[in-house]
N, C-alpha and C positions, 0 to 999 in steps of 0.2 A: 640415829647413829650412823646409818649408811650415808646420809648426806654429809656429815662432818668428815667421815673417813674418805669419801669420794672427793670432797673439796681439798683435803690435805694432799691426797695422792695426785690430783690433777695440777694443783698449784706447784708442787715440788717435784713433779715427775722428771723434769729435765735435770734436776740437781741430784736425783737418786742414782742415776746410772753411773756405776763405777765408784760410788762413794758409800762404803758400808756404814759409816757413822751417820750419814743423812738417812739411810734406810732404817737404821735402828731408832733414830729419833722419831721418824714417822710411825714406825711400828709401835713404839712406846705411847705415842699420842693416841693412836687408834685403840690400843688396849685399855688405856685409862678411861676413854669414853665408853668402851664396852663394859668395863667393870662398874662404872657409875650407873649405866643403863640397867645392868643386871640387878643391882641393888635396889633401884627404883621399882623395878618390876616385882621383886621379891617383897618389898614393902607394901605395894598395892595389893598383892595376893594375900599377904598376912592381914591387912586391914579388912579385906573382903571376907576372909575366913572368920575373923573376930565378929564382924557385923552379922554374918550368917549364923554364928553360934548364939549371938544375943537374941536373934529372932526365934530360935527354936525353943 
């Protein structure tokens, strides 16, 4: 996630200054990635808990 966010910010840094809409677009892209990452982590945790429960 940090890599994608860093890429977006460095590629568009010159366009962000003084342009609130560009800033909002970059922010939205970052949070979309963050939400997807969070869901993937939650899914892995849930799978691990299910597997652990089956072993008990």
